[in-house]
PDB file of N, CA, C and O in Angstrom:
ATOM      1  N   MET A   1      24.216  -2.827 -17.001  1.00  0.00           N
ATOM      2  CA  MET A   1      23.297  -1.947 -16.294  1.00  0.00           C
ATOM      3  C   MET A   1      22.881  -2.606 -14.983  1.00  0.00           C
ATOM      4  O   MET A   1      22.769  -3.829 -14.897  1.00  0.00           O
ATOM      5  N   ASP A   2      22.660  -1.802 -13.990  1.00  0.00           N
ATOM      6  CA  ASP A   2      22.131  -2.353 -12.748  1.00  0.00           C
ATOM      7  C   ASP A   2      20.604  -2.304 -12.769  1.00  0.00           C
ATOM      8  O   ASP A   2      19.993  -1.737 -13.675  1.00  0.00           O
ATOM      9  N   TYR A   3      20.017  -2.905 -11.762  1.00  0.00           N
ATOM     10  CA  TYR A   3      18.564  -3.056 -11.689  1.00  0.00           C
ATOM     11  C   TYR A   3      17.841  -1.705 -11.761  1.00  0.00           C
ATOM     12  O   TYR A   3      16.887  -1.552 -12.523  1.00  0.00           O
ATOM     13  N   GLU A   4      18.290  -0.741 -10.979  1.00  0.00           N
ATOM     14  CA  GLU A   4      17.626   0.564 -10.938  1.00  0.00           C
ATOM     15  C   GLU A   4      17.731   1.282 -12.290  1.00  0.00           C
ATOM     16  O   GLU A   4      16.789   1.955 -12.707  1.00  0.00           O
ATOM     17  N   THR A   5      18.851   1.142 -12.959  1.00  0.00           N
ATOM     18  CA  THR A   5      19.022   1.772 -14.267  1.00  0.00           C
ATOM     19  C   THR A   5      18.091   1.134 -15.287  1.00  0.00           C
ATOM     20  O   THR A   5      17.470   1.835 -16.085  1.00  0.00           O
ATOM     21  N   ILE A   6      17.992  -0.185 -15.267  1.00  0.00           N
ATOM     22  CA  ILE A   6      17.080  -0.876 -16.183  1.00  0.00           C
ATOM     23  C   ILE A   6      15.652  -0.401 -15.937  1.00  0.00           C
ATOM     24  O   ILE A   6      14.926  -0.081 -16.879  1.00  0.00           O
ATOM     25  N   LYS A   7      15.255  -0.358 -14.677  1.00  0.00           N
ATOM     26  CA  LYS A   7      13.901   0.067 -14.318  1.00  0.00           C
ATOM     27  C   LYS A   7      13.631   1.500 -14.794  1.00  0.00           C
ATOM     28  O   LYS A   7      12.568   1.788 -15.344  1.00  0.00           O
ATOM     29  N   THR A   8      14.593   2.382 -14.579  1.00  0.00           N
ATOM     30  CA  THR A   8      14.454   3.779 -14.989  1.00  0.00           C
ATOM     31  C   THR A   8      14.360   3.913 -16.506  1.00  0.00           C
ATOM     32  O   THR A   8      13.522   4.653 -17.022  1.00  0.00           O
ATOM     33  N   GLU A   9      15.225   3.191 -17.213  1.00  0.00           N
ATOM     34  CA  GLU A   9      15.225   3.270 -18.680  1.00  0.00           C
ATOM     35  C   GLU A   9      13.931   2.707 -19.273  1.00  0.00           C
ATOM     36  O   GLU A   9      13.414   3.234 -20.259  1.00  0.00           O
ATOM     37  N   LEU A  10      13.416   1.642 -18.673  1.00  0.00           N
ATOM     38  CA  LEU A  10      12.128   1.105 -19.133  1.00  0.00           C
ATOM     39  C   LEU A  10      11.026   2.138 -18.928  1.00  0.00           C
ATOM     40  O   LEU A  10      10.199   2.359 -19.812  1.00  0.00           O
ATOM     41  N   ARG A  11      11.021   2.762 -17.763  1.00  0.00           N
ATOM     42  CA  ARG A  11      10.007   3.768 -17.458  1.00  0.00           C
ATOM     43  C   ARG A  11      10.076   4.932 -18.444  1.00  0.00           C
ATOM     44  O   ARG A  11       9.039   5.434 -18.878  1.00  0.00           O
ATOM     45  N   LYS A  12      11.286   5.366 -18.803  1.00  0.00           N
ATOM     46  CA  LYS A  12      11.457   6.461 -19.764  1.00  0.00           C
ATOM     47  C   LYS A  12      10.832   6.129 -21.121  1.00  0.00           C
ATOM     48  O   LYS A  12      10.352   7.015 -21.827  1.00  0.00           O
ATOM     49  N   LYS A  13      10.844   4.841 -21.474  1.00  0.00           N
ATOM     50  CA  LYS A  13      10.288   4.410 -22.754  1.00  0.00           C
ATOM     51  C   LYS A  13       8.802   4.056 -22.644  1.00  0.00           C
ATOM     52  O   LYS A  13       8.173   3.702 -23.641  1.00  0.00           O
ATOM     53  N   GLY A  14       8.241   4.152 -21.434  1.00  0.00           N
ATOM     54  CA  GLY A  14       6.826   3.882 -21.250  1.00  0.00           C
ATOM     55  C   GLY A  14       6.495   2.422 -20.990  1.00  0.00           C
ATOM     56  O   GLY A  14       5.357   1.994 -21.182  1.00  0.00           O
ATOM     57  N   TYR A  15       7.484   1.660 -20.555  1.00  0.00           N
ATOM     58  CA  TYR A  15       7.288   0.240 -20.288  1.00  0.00           C
ATOM     59  C   TYR A  15       7.627  -0.086 -18.836  1.00  0.00           C
ATOM     60  O   TYR A  15       8.228   0.716 -18.123  1.00  0.00           O
ATOM     61  N   SER A  16       7.229  -1.269 -18.427  1.00  0.00           N
ATOM     62  CA  SER A  16       7.574  -1.755 -17.097  1.00  0.00           C
ATOM     63  C   SER A  16       7.958  -3.226 -17.206  1.00  0.00           C
ATOM     64  O   SER A  16       7.732  -3.868 -18.232  1.00  0.00           O
ATOM     65  N   MET A  17       8.530  -3.737 -16.151  1.00  0.00           N
ATOM     66  CA  MET A  17       8.883  -5.154 -16.131  1.00  0.00           C
ATOM     67  C   MET A  17       7.629  -6.027 -16.159  1.00  0.00           C
ATOM     68  O   MET A  17       7.641  -7.124 -16.716  1.00  0.00           O
ATOM     69  N   SER A  18       6.561  -5.540 -15.562  1.00  0.00           N
ATOM     70  CA  SER A  18       5.292  -6.273 -15.597  1.00  0.00           C
ATOM     71  C   SER A  18       4.744  -6.370 -17.010  1.00  0.00           C
ATOM     72  O   SER A  18       4.169  -7.392 -17.386  1.00  0.00           O
ATOM     73  N   MET A  19       4.917  -5.321 -17.791  1.00  0.00           N
ATOM     74  CA  MET A  19       4.461  -5.351 -19.188  1.00  0.00           C
ATOM     75  C   MET A  19       5.273  -6.369 -19.992  1.00  0.00           C
ATOM     76  O   MET A  19       4.725  -7.085 -20.830  1.00  0.00           O
ATOM     77  N   ILE A  20       6.556  -6.426 -19.738  1.00  0.00           N
ATOM     78  CA  ILE A  20       7.400  -7.415 -20.421  1.00  0.00           C
ATOM     79  C   ILE A  20       6.952  -8.817 -20.029  1.00  0.00           C
ATOM     80  O   ILE A  20       6.863  -9.702 -20.881  1.00  0.00           O
ATOM     81  N   ALA A  21       6.672  -9.025 -18.751  1.00  0.00           N
ATOM     82  CA  ALA A  21       6.202 -10.327 -18.285  1.00  0.00           C
ATOM     83  C   ALA A  21       4.902 -10.717 -18.975  1.00  0.00           C
ATOM     84  O   ALA A  21       4.752 -11.859 -19.410  1.00  0.00           O
ATOM     85  N   ASP A  22       3.963  -9.785 -19.080  1.00  0.00           N
ATOM     86  CA  ASP A  22       2.698 -10.060 -19.772  1.00  0.00           C
ATOM     87  C   ASP A  22       2.949 -10.439 -21.229  1.00  0.00           C
ATOM     88  O   ASP A  22       2.336 -11.373 -21.747  1.00  0.00           O
ATOM     89  N   ALA A  23       3.847  -9.716 -21.883  1.00  0.00           N
ATOM     90  CA  ALA A  23       4.148  -9.995 -23.294  1.00  0.00           C
ATOM     91  C   ALA A  23       4.796 -11.364 -23.479  1.00  0.00           C
ATOM     92  O   ALA A  23       4.581 -12.020 -24.498  1.00  0.00           O
ATOM     93  N   LEU A  24       5.587 -11.797 -22.501  1.00  0.00           N
ATOM     94  CA  LEU A  24       6.285 -13.089 -22.595  1.00  0.00           C
ATOM     95  C   LEU A  24       5.471 -14.248 -22.031  1.00  0.00           C
ATOM     96  O   LEU A  24       5.786 -15.412 -22.279  1.00  0.00           O
ATOM     97  N   GLY A  25       4.428 -13.928 -21.275  1.00  0.00           N
ATOM     98  CA  GLY A  25       3.652 -14.996 -20.651  1.00  0.00           C
ATOM     99  C   GLY A  25       4.369 -15.610 -19.461  1.00  0.00           C
ATOM    100  O   GLY A  25       4.214 -16.799 -19.183  1.00  0.00           O
ATOM    101  N   CYS A  26       5.146 -14.807 -18.763  1.00  0.00           N
ATOM    102  CA  CYS A  26       5.826 -15.285 -17.560  1.00  0.00           C
ATOM    103  C   CYS A  26       5.427 -14.383 -16.400  1.00  0.00           C
ATOM    104  O   CYS A  26       4.639 -13.452 -16.573  1.00  0.00           O
ATOM    105  N   THR A  27       5.964 -14.655 -15.232  1.00  0.00           N
ATOM    106  CA  THR A  27       5.598 -13.859 -14.071  1.00  0.00           C
ATOM    107  C   THR A  27       6.465 -12.600 -13.982  1.00  0.00           C
ATOM    108  O   THR A  27       7.617 -12.603 -14.416  1.00  0.00           O
ATOM    109  N   PRO A  28       5.909 -11.530 -13.423  1.00  0.00           N
ATOM    110  CA  PRO A  28       6.720 -10.331 -13.208  1.00  0.00           C
ATOM    111  C   PRO A  28       7.923 -10.603 -12.311  1.00  0.00           C
ATOM    112  O   PRO A  28       8.974  -9.984 -12.479  1.00  0.00           O
ATOM    113  N   VAL A  29       7.778 -11.515 -11.370  1.00  0.00           N
ATOM    114  CA  VAL A  29       8.886 -11.868 -10.486  1.00  0.00           C
ATOM    115  C   VAL A  29      10.064 -12.386 -11.300  1.00  0.00           C
ATOM    116  O   VAL A  29      11.215 -12.058 -11.008  1.00  0.00           O
ATOM    117  N   ASN A  30       9.784 -13.191 -12.315  1.00  0.00           N
ATOM    118  CA  ASN A  30      10.848 -13.734 -13.156  1.00  0.00           C
ATOM    119  C   ASN A  30      11.614 -12.603 -13.841  1.00  0.00           C
ATOM    120  O   ASN A  30      12.845 -12.614 -13.864  1.00  0.00           O
ATOM    121  N   VAL A  31      10.898 -11.636 -14.395  1.00  0.00           N
ATOM    122  CA  VAL A  31      11.556 -10.518 -15.066  1.00  0.00           C
ATOM    123  C   VAL A  31      12.381  -9.706 -14.065  1.00  0.00           C
ATOM    124  O   VAL A  31      13.517  -9.334 -14.356  1.00  0.00           O
ATOM    125  N   HIS A  32      11.819  -9.434 -12.901  1.00  0.00           N
ATOM    126  CA  HIS A  32      12.552  -8.691 -11.871  1.00  0.00           C
ATOM    127  C   HIS A  32      13.820  -9.433 -11.463  1.00  0.00           C
ATOM    128  O   HIS A  32      14.875  -8.819 -11.311  1.00  0.00           O
ATOM    129  N   GLN A  33      13.724 -10.748 -11.284  1.00  0.00           N
ATOM    130  CA  GLN A  33      14.898 -11.520 -10.875  1.00  0.00           C
ATOM    131  C   GLN A  33      15.984 -11.504 -11.944  1.00  0.00           C
ATOM    132  O   GLN A  33      17.167 -11.408 -11.618  1.00  0.00           O
ATOM    133  N   VAL A  34      15.605 -11.596 -13.198  1.00  0.00           N
ATOM    134  CA  VAL A  34      16.600 -11.532 -14.272  1.00  0.00           C
ATOM    135  C   VAL A  34      17.277 -10.163 -14.264  1.00  0.00           C
ATOM    136  O   VAL A  34      18.496 -10.069 -14.400  1.00  0.00           O
ATOM    137  N   CYS A  35      16.491  -9.114 -14.106  1.00  0.00           N
ATOM    138  CA  CYS A  35      17.057  -7.767 -14.089  1.00  0.00           C
ATOM    139  C   CYS A  35      17.946  -7.531 -12.867  1.00  0.00           C
ATOM    140  O   CYS A  35      18.915  -6.776 -12.942  1.00  0.00           O
ATOM    141  N   LYS A  36      17.624  -8.165 -11.755  1.00  0.00           N
ATOM    142  CA  LYS A  36      18.461  -8.052 -10.551  1.00  0.00           C
ATOM    143  C   LYS A  36      19.690  -8.949 -10.617  1.00  0.00           C
ATOM    144  O   LYS A  36      20.643  -8.760  -9.860  1.00  0.00           O
ATOM    145  N   GLY A  37      19.669  -9.937 -11.533  1.00  0.00           N
ATOM    146  CA  GLY A  37      20.793 -10.850 -11.659  1.00  0.00           C
ATOM    147  C   GLY A  37      20.705 -12.052 -10.746  1.00  0.00           C
ATOM    148  O   GLY A  37      21.683 -12.786 -10.607  1.00  0.00           O
ATOM    149  N   THR A  38      19.542 -12.278 -10.109  1.00  0.00           N
ATOM    150  CA  THR A  38      19.398 -13.435  -9.225  1.00  0.00           C
ATOM    151  C   THR A  38      18.842 -14.653  -9.947  1.00  0.00           C
ATOM    152  O   THR A  38      18.775 -15.737  -9.367  1.00  0.00           O
ATOM    153  N   ASN A  39      18.445 -14.494 -11.192  1.00  0.00           N
ATOM    154  CA  ASN A  39      17.932 -15.594 -12.002  1.00  0.00           C
ATOM    155  C   ASN A  39      18.422 -15.373 -13.427  1.00  0.00           C
ATOM    156  O   ASN A  39      18.625 -14.232 -13.843  1.00  0.00           O
ATOM    157  N   ASN A  40      18.610 -16.437 -14.166  1.00  0.00           N
ATOM    158  CA  ASN A  40      19.050 -16.330 -15.551  1.00  0.00           C
ATOM    159  C   ASN A  40      17.965 -16.824 -16.489  1.00  0.00           C
ATOM    160  O   ASN A  40      17.410 -17.906 -16.295  1.00  0.00           O
ATOM    161  N   SER A  41      17.672 -16.042 -17.489  1.00  0.00           N
ATOM    162  CA  SER A  41      16.779 -16.431 -18.573  1.00  0.00           C
ATOM    163  C   SER A  41      17.157 -15.592 -19.780  1.00  0.00           C
ATOM    164  O   SER A  41      16.918 -14.385 -19.810  1.00  0.00           O
ATOM    165  N   TYR A  42      17.744 -16.233 -20.765  1.00  0.00           N
ATOM    166  CA  TYR A  42      18.152 -15.497 -21.956  1.00  0.00           C
ATOM    167  C   TYR A  42      16.938 -14.910 -22.661  1.00  0.00           C
ATOM    168  O   TYR A  42      17.005 -13.809 -23.208  1.00  0.00           O
ATOM    169  N   ARG A  43      15.827 -15.647 -22.650  1.00  0.00           N
ATOM    170  CA  ARG A  43      14.603 -15.166 -23.300  1.00  0.00           C
ATOM    171  C   ARG A  43      14.135 -13.855 -22.663  1.00  0.00           C
ATOM    172  O   ARG A  43      13.782 -12.913 -23.373  1.00  0.00           O
ATOM    173  N   VAL A  44      14.131 -13.793 -21.351  1.00  0.00           N
ATOM    174  CA  VAL A  44      13.722 -12.574 -20.652  1.00  0.00           C
ATOM    175  C   VAL A  44      14.753 -11.468 -20.874  1.00  0.00           C
ATOM    176  O   VAL A  44      14.382 -10.325 -21.140  1.00  0.00           O
ATOM    177  N   ALA A  45      16.018 -11.791 -20.770  1.00  0.00           N
ATOM    178  CA  ALA A  45      17.072 -10.795 -20.980  1.00  0.00           C
ATOM    179  C   ALA A  45      16.987 -10.205 -22.385  1.00  0.00           C
ATOM    180  O   ALA A  45      17.146  -8.999 -22.575  1.00  0.00           O
ATOM    181  N   LYS A  46      16.738 -11.058 -23.351  1.00  0.00           N
ATOM    182  CA  LYS A  46      16.609 -10.608 -24.736  1.00  0.00           C
ATOM    183  C   LYS A  46      15.415  -9.667 -24.889  1.00  0.00           C
ATOM    184  O   LYS A  46      15.503  -8.669 -25.604  1.00  0.00           O
ATOM    185  N   ALA A  47      14.297  -9.978 -24.221  1.00  0.00           N
ATOM    186  CA  ALA A  47      13.113  -9.129 -24.290  1.00  0.00           C
ATOM    187  C   ALA A  47      13.355  -7.780 -23.625  1.00  0.00           C
ATOM    188  O   ALA A  47      12.927  -6.749 -24.145  1.00  0.00           O
ATOM    189  N   VAL A  48      14.031  -7.774 -22.488  1.00  0.00           N
ATOM    190  CA  VAL A  48      14.348  -6.521 -21.802  1.00  0.00           C
ATOM    191  C   VAL A  48      15.242  -5.670 -22.692  1.00  0.00           C
ATOM    192  O   VAL A  48      15.005  -4.473 -22.855  1.00  0.00           O
ATOM    193  N   ALA A  49      16.261  -6.282 -23.264  1.00  0.00           N
ATOM    194  CA  ALA A  49      17.184  -5.550 -24.134  1.00  0.00           C
ATOM    195  C   ALA A  49      16.465  -5.006 -25.367  1.00  0.00           C
ATOM    196  O   ALA A  49      16.701  -3.868 -25.775  1.00  0.00           O
ATOM    197  N   ALA A  50      15.600  -5.807 -25.953  1.00  0.00           N
ATOM    198  CA  ALA A  50      14.862  -5.358 -27.137  1.00  0.00           C
ATOM    199  C   ALA A  50      13.948  -4.187 -26.793  1.00  0.00           C
ATOM    200  O   ALA A  50      13.804  -3.253 -27.582  1.00  0.00           O
ATOM    201  N   THR A  51      13.338  -4.238 -25.627  1.00  0.00           N
ATOM    202  CA  THR A  51      12.473  -3.147 -25.190  1.00  0.00           C
ATOM    203  C   THR A  51      13.270  -1.858 -25.026  1.00  0.00           C
ATOM    204  O   THR A  51      12.783  -0.771 -25.338  1.00  0.00           O
ATOM    205  N   LEU A  52      14.489  -1.990 -24.539  1.00  0.00           N
ATOM    206  CA  LEU A  52      15.366  -0.829 -24.359  1.00  0.00           C
ATOM    207  C   LEU A  52      16.093  -0.444 -25.647  1.00  0.00           C
ATOM    208  O   LEU A  52      16.831   0.541 -25.684  1.00  0.00           O
ATOM    209  N   GLU A  53      15.875  -1.234 -26.703  1.00  0.00           N
ATOM    210  CA  GLU A  53      16.531  -1.019 -28.000  1.00  0.00           C
ATOM    211  C   GLU A  53      18.053  -1.083 -27.877  1.00  0.00           C
ATOM    212  O   GLU A  53      18.783  -0.286 -28.467  1.00  0.00           O
ATOM    213  N   LEU A  54      18.506  -2.067 -27.083  1.00  0.00           N
ATOM    214  CA  LEU A  54      19.929  -2.312 -26.887  1.00  0.00           C
ATOM    215  C   LEU A  54      20.201  -3.792 -27.111  1.00  0.00           C
ATOM    216  O   LEU A  54      19.273  -4.578 -27.304  1.00  0.00           O
ATOM    217  N   THR A  55      21.465  -4.167 -27.085  1.00  0.00           N
ATOM    218  CA  THR A  55      21.805  -5.582 -27.169  1.00  0.00           C
ATOM    219  C   THR A  55      21.790  -6.188 -25.775  1.00  0.00           C
ATOM    220  O   THR A  55      21.858  -5.473 -24.776  1.00  0.00           O
ATOM    221  N   VAL A  56      21.699  -7.503 -25.716  1.00  0.00           N
ATOM    222  CA  VAL A  56      21.725  -8.199 -24.431  1.00  0.00           C
ATOM    223  C   VAL A  56      23.034  -7.892 -23.702  1.00  0.00           C
ATOM    224  O   VAL A  56      23.040  -7.701 -22.485  1.00  0.00           O
ATOM    225  N   ASN A  57      24.128  -7.844 -24.437  1.00  0.00           N
ATOM    226  CA  ASN A  57      25.426  -7.565 -23.807  1.00  0.00           C
ATOM    227  C   ASN A  57      25.524  -6.144 -23.271  1.00  0.00           C
ATOM    228  O   ASN A  57      26.276  -5.895 -22.330  1.00  0.00           O
ATOM    229  N   ASP A  58      24.774  -5.199 -23.855  1.00  0.00           N
ATOM    230  CA  ASP A  58      24.774  -3.833 -23.326  1.00  0.00           C
ATOM    231  C   ASP A  58      24.046  -3.766 -21.985  1.00  0.00           C
ATOM    232  O   ASP A  58      24.465  -3.045 -21.079  1.00  0.00           O
ATOM    233  N   VAL A  59      22.957  -4.520 -21.865  1.00  0.00           N
ATOM    234  CA  VAL A  59      22.139  -4.469 -20.656  1.00  0.00           C
ATOM    235  C   VAL A  59      22.683  -5.404 -19.584  1.00  0.00           C
ATOM    236  O   VAL A  59      22.714  -5.055 -18.404  1.00  0.00           O
ATOM    237  N   PHE A  60      23.107  -6.584 -19.996  1.00  0.00           N
ATOM    238  CA  PHE A  60      23.609  -7.612 -19.067  1.00  0.00           C
ATOM    239  C   PHE A  60      25.022  -8.013 -19.498  1.00  0.00           C
ATOM    240  O   PHE A  60      25.209  -9.105 -20.035  1.00  0.00           O
ATOM    241  N   PRO A  61      26.007  -7.163 -19.275  1.00  0.00           N
ATOM    242  CA  PRO A  61      27.337  -7.390 -19.856  1.00  0.00           C
ATOM    243  C   PRO A  61      28.073  -8.629 -19.370  1.00  0.00           C
ATOM    244  O   PRO A  61      28.954  -9.120 -20.076  1.00  0.00           O
ATOM    245  N   THR A  62      27.753  -9.145 -18.211  1.00  0.00           N
ATOM    246  CA  THR A  62      28.510 -10.297 -17.720  1.00  0.00           C
ATOM    247  C   THR A  62      27.714 -11.590 -17.684  1.00  0.00           C
ATOM    248  O   THR A  62      28.292 -12.653 -17.458  1.00  0.00           O
ATOM    249  N   SER A  63      26.419 -11.533 -17.897  1.00  0.00           N
ATOM    250  CA  SER A  63      25.578 -12.707 -17.667  1.00  0.00           C
ATOM    251  C   SER A  63      25.393 -13.638 -18.857  1.00  0.00           C
ATOM    252  O   SER A  63      25.234 -14.844 -18.667  1.00  0.00           O
ATOM    253  N   TYR A  64      25.408 -13.120 -20.064  1.00  0.00           N
ATOM    254  CA  TYR A  64      25.005 -13.936 -21.209  1.00  0.00           C
ATOM    255  C   TYR A  64      26.045 -13.921 -22.327  1.00  0.00           C
ATOM    256  O   TYR A  64      25.699 -13.890 -23.508  1.00  0.00           O
ATOM    257  N   GLN A  65      27.310 -13.943 -21.947  1.00  0.00           N
ATOM    258  CA  GLN A  65      28.386 -13.880 -22.931  1.00  0.00           C
ATOM    259  C   GLN A  65      28.474 -15.127 -23.808  1.00  0.00           C
ATOM    260  O   GLN A  65      28.782 -15.028 -24.995  1.00  0.00           O
ATOM    261  N   ASP A  66      28.205 -16.302 -23.230  1.00  0.00           N
ATOM    262  CA  ASP A  66      28.423 -17.554 -23.952  1.00  0.00           C
ATOM    263  C   ASP A  66      27.139 -18.220 -24.435  1.00  0.00           C
ATOM    264  O   ASP A  66      27.140 -19.418 -24.719  1.00  0.00           O
ATOM    265  N   VAL A  67      26.043 -17.467 -24.533  1.00  0.00           N
ATOM    266  CA  VAL A  67      24.775 -18.046 -24.958  1.00  0.00           C
ATOM    267  C   VAL A  67      24.809 -18.286 -26.458  1.00  0.00           C
ATOM    268  O   VAL A  67      25.143 -17.397 -27.241  1.00  0.00           O
ATOM    269  N   GLN A  68      24.454 -19.520 -26.845  1.00  0.00           N
ATOM    270  CA  GLN A  68      24.419 -19.876 -28.258  1.00  0.00           C
ATOM    271  C   GLN A  68      22.988 -19.868 -28.761  1.00  0.00           C
ATOM    272  O   GLN A  68      22.066 -20.266 -28.051  1.00  0.00           O
ATOM    273  N   ASN A  69      22.813 -19.415 -29.982  1.00  0.00           N
ATOM    274  CA  ASN A  69      21.517 -19.507 -30.636  1.00  0.00           C
ATOM    275  C   ASN A  69      21.569 -20.691 -31.588  1.00  0.00           C
ATOM    276  O   ASN A  69      22.469 -20.783 -32.422  1.00  0.00           O
ATOM    277  N   PHE A  70      20.606 -21.595 -31.466  1.00  0.00           N
ATOM    278  CA  PHE A  70      20.586 -22.795 -32.271  1.00  0.00           C
ATOM    279  C   PHE A  70      19.615 -22.629 -33.434  1.00  0.00           C
ATOM    280  O   PHE A  70      18.604 -21.940 -33.300  1.00  0.00           O
ATOM    281  N   PRO A  71      19.910 -23.252 -34.573  1.00  0.00           N
ATOM    282  CA  PRO A  71      19.024 -23.130 -35.735  1.00  0.00           C
ATOM    283  C   PRO A  71      17.720 -23.917 -35.582  1.00  0.00           C
ATOM    284  O   PRO A  71      16.783 -23.709 -36.353  1.00  0.00           O
ATOM    285  N   THR A  72      17.648 -24.808 -34.607  1.00  0.00           N
ATOM    286  CA  THR A  72      16.434 -25.592 -34.388  1.00  0.00           C
ATOM    287  C   THR A  72      15.805 -25.190 -33.064  1.00  0.00           C
ATOM    288  O   THR A  72      16.466 -24.641 -32.182  1.00  0.00           O
ATOM    289  N   SER A  73      14.527 -25.471 -32.946  1.00  0.00           N
ATOM    290  CA  SER A  73      13.831 -25.125 -31.704  1.00  0.00           C
ATOM    291  C   SER A  73      14.232 -26.097 -30.599  1.00  0.00           C
ATOM    292  O   SER A  73      14.809 -27.153 -30.859  1.00  0.00           O
ATOM    293  N   ARG A  74      13.923 -25.728 -29.385  1.00  0.00           N
ATOM    294  CA  ARG A  74      14.199 -26.595 -28.242  1.00  0.00           C
ATOM    295  C   ARG A  74      13.471 -27.918 -28.405  1.00  0.00           C
ATOM    296  O   ARG A  74      14.039 -28.982 -28.159  1.00  0.00           O
ATOM    297  N   GLN A  75      12.196 -27.848 -28.825  1.00  0.00           N
ATOM    298  CA  GLN A  75      11.403 -29.068 -28.976  1.00  0.00           C
ATOM    299  C   GLN A  75      12.011 -30.001 -30.022  1.00  0.00           C
ATOM    300  O   GLN A  75      12.022 -31.216 -29.825  1.00  0.00           O
ATOM    301  N   GLU A  76      12.507 -29.466 -31.112  1.00  0.00           N
ATOM    302  CA  GLU A  76      13.153 -30.289 -32.135  1.00  0.00           C
ATOM    303  C   GLU A  76      14.411 -30.954 -31.573  1.00  0.00           C
ATOM    304  O   GLU A  76      14.682 -32.117 -31.872  1.00  0.00           O
ATOM    305  N   ARG A  77      15.168 -30.234 -30.773  1.00  0.00           N
ATOM    306  CA  ARG A  77      16.372 -30.815 -30.182  1.00  0.00           C
ATOM    307  C   ARG A  77      16.031 -31.883 -29.158  1.00  0.00           C
ATOM    308  O   ARG A  77      16.741 -32.882 -29.046  1.00  0.00           O
ATOM    309  N   VAL A  78      14.937 -31.685 -28.398  1.00  0.00           N
ATOM    310  CA  VAL A  78      14.497 -32.691 -27.431  1.00  0.00           C
ATOM    311  C   VAL A  78      14.072 -33.961 -28.160  1.00  0.00           C
ATOM    312  O   VAL A  78      14.424 -35.064 -27.740  1.00  0.00           O
ATOM    313  N   GLU A  79      13.324 -33.817 -29.240  1.00  0.00           N
ATOM    314  CA  GLU A  79      12.886 -34.993 -30.011  1.00  0.00           C
ATOM    315  C   GLU A  79      14.089 -35.740 -30.592  1.00  0.00           C
ATOM    316  O   GLU A  79      14.124 -36.970 -30.559  1.00  0.00           O
ATOM    317  N   ALA A  80      15.053 -35.024 -31.111  1.00  0.00           N
ATOM    318  CA  ALA A  80      16.259 -35.657 -31.644  1.00  0.00           C
ATOM    319  C   ALA A  80      17.021 -36.374 -30.536  1.00  0.00           C
ATOM    320  O   ALA A  80      17.560 -37.458 -30.758  1.00  0.00           O
ATOM    321  N   LEU A  81      17.072 -35.788 -29.365  1.00  0.00           N
ATOM    322  CA  LEU A  81      17.761 -36.405 -28.236  1.00  0.00           C
ATOM    323  C   LEU A  81      17.032 -37.670 -27.789  1.00  0.00           C
ATOM    324  O   LEU A  81      17.674 -38.666 -27.455  1.00  0.00           O
ATOM    325  N   LYS A  82      15.712 -37.643 -27.780  1.00  0.00           N
ATOM    326  CA  LYS A  82      14.934 -38.837 -27.449  1.00  0.00           C
ATOM    327  C   LYS A  82      15.246 -39.973 -28.403  1.00  0.00           C
ATOM    328  O   LYS A  82      15.424 -41.116 -27.981  1.00  0.00           O
ATOM    329  N   GLN A  83      15.312 -39.662 -29.685  1.00  0.00           N
ATOM    330  CA  GLN A  83      15.624 -40.691 -30.688  1.00  0.00           C
ATOM    331  C   GLN A  83      17.027 -41.237 -30.481  1.00  0.00           C
ATOM    332  O   GLN A  83      17.248 -42.444 -30.571  1.00  0.00           O
ATOM    333  N   ARG A  84      17.956 -40.367 -30.210  1.00  0.00           N
ATOM    334  CA  ARG A  84      19.340 -40.784 -29.994  1.00  0.00           C
ATOM    335  C   ARG A  84      19.454 -41.688 -28.769  1.00  0.00           C
ATOM    336  O   ARG A  84      20.173 -42.686 -28.804  1.00  0.00           O
ATOM    337  N   LEU A  85      18.760 -41.352 -27.700  1.00  0.00           N
ATOM    338  CA  LEU A  85      18.843 -42.136 -26.465  1.00  0.00           C
ATOM    339  C   LEU A  85      18.058 -43.434 -26.538  1.00  0.00           C
ATOM    340  O   LEU A  85      18.325 -44.360 -25.772  1.00  0.00           O
ATOM    341  N   ALA A  86      17.103 -43.516 -27.438  1.00  0.00           N
ATOM    342  CA  ALA A  86      16.293 -44.728 -27.576  1.00  0.00           C
ATOM    343  C   ALA A  86      17.061 -45.844 -28.282  1.00  0.00           C
ATOM    344  O   ALA A  86      16.735 -47.020 -28.118  1.00  0.00           O
ATOM    345  N   SER A  87      18.060 -45.491 -29.050  1.00  0.00           N
ATOM    346  CA  SER A  87      18.794 -46.517 -29.811  1.00  0.00           C
ATOM    347  C   SER A  87      19.953 -47.101 -29.054  1.00  0.00           C
ATOM    348  O   SER A  87      20.654 -47.970 -29.572  1.00  0.00           O
TER     349      SER A  87
END
């Protein structure tokens, strides 16, 4: 989907990019940039897709093809990496 289509589809469902930003605790600019394709954030893309009740690949077909979901949180992986690098 292009930026205008995403914006239109969100509006049809009663949402806006600013509302998504508020829900995620990020700036509206960040959400707009992800939707325009000038910035990458899987978390934001996932939220936009969920709001539209679509998959990330349906909304952003070329941007997030190789994104992996890990069974551990980022913080857990950072702590494990710290331990590995300390030895």
